[in-house]
C-alpha positions, 0 to 999 in steps of 0.5 A: 513614398513607396508603399510596402507590399508583397509581390505575388511571386515573393517567397517566405513568411511574414512575421504574423505567420511566423508568430501564429505558427510559434503559438500553435507549436507552443500549445501543442508542446504544452499539451504534450507536457501536461500529458507526460506529467499526468502519466508520471503522477498516475505511475507514481500513484500506481507504484504506491498502491503496488508497494502497499499491496506488496507490504500487506502480502508480506505482513500477512505471510509473516503472521500466517507463518508464525501462526502455523508454526505455533503450538499455542496462540494467545489473543490479548485483545483485538489488536494484539496476539502472541504465538508460542512454541511447544515449550511455552517460549514466545515465538512472535508478538504482533500488535497494533499501536492504535490510531495514535501510533498507526503502526503494526509491530512484530516483537516491538519493531514496525513491520512497514513504513506504511500507516496501519489504520485498522487491525483486528484479530478474532478467534473462534473458540471451537477451532484452530482459526484466527481471523486477521484483518488490517488496512495499510495506507501509504503517504498518498492516502491510498489504502489496502485492506486485507481480510484472511482466516489463518489456521494453525496446524492441528498437531498432537495435543493441539488446542483451540486458540485461546484468549487472555 
């Protein structure tokens, strides 16, 4: 009976060496795959945050424009205010539907698909300023909070912001 053995001058790899190389390659490929998945998740999360910040900026811009163009502002409560032109016509009504609806609306229409988890508007009776504060939250629970003071133009006959 002949014994199977490897001659010293024989070239090639054994099945064991081949399996070890395949296993090492598998580990490297799995590590790279995990790294790619992690980068994709980070990108998606950052994209969601950027979208929420962009939405916040757009909402603040729309509110600021309406406030600055108005002749009169009436703050109904901390979650609602209305802007009026010189003729007493309503320009815009901004309101928060509260924690139940979690929506920020302009004239009854949602301003964003993101949830609004907080909204507050406060006035200073002696000035033409409103303080707006709101927080938007996307589906991945990342949130952006905005705090801004917005001044109304001080035109002829301009009066301080009122409450009802």
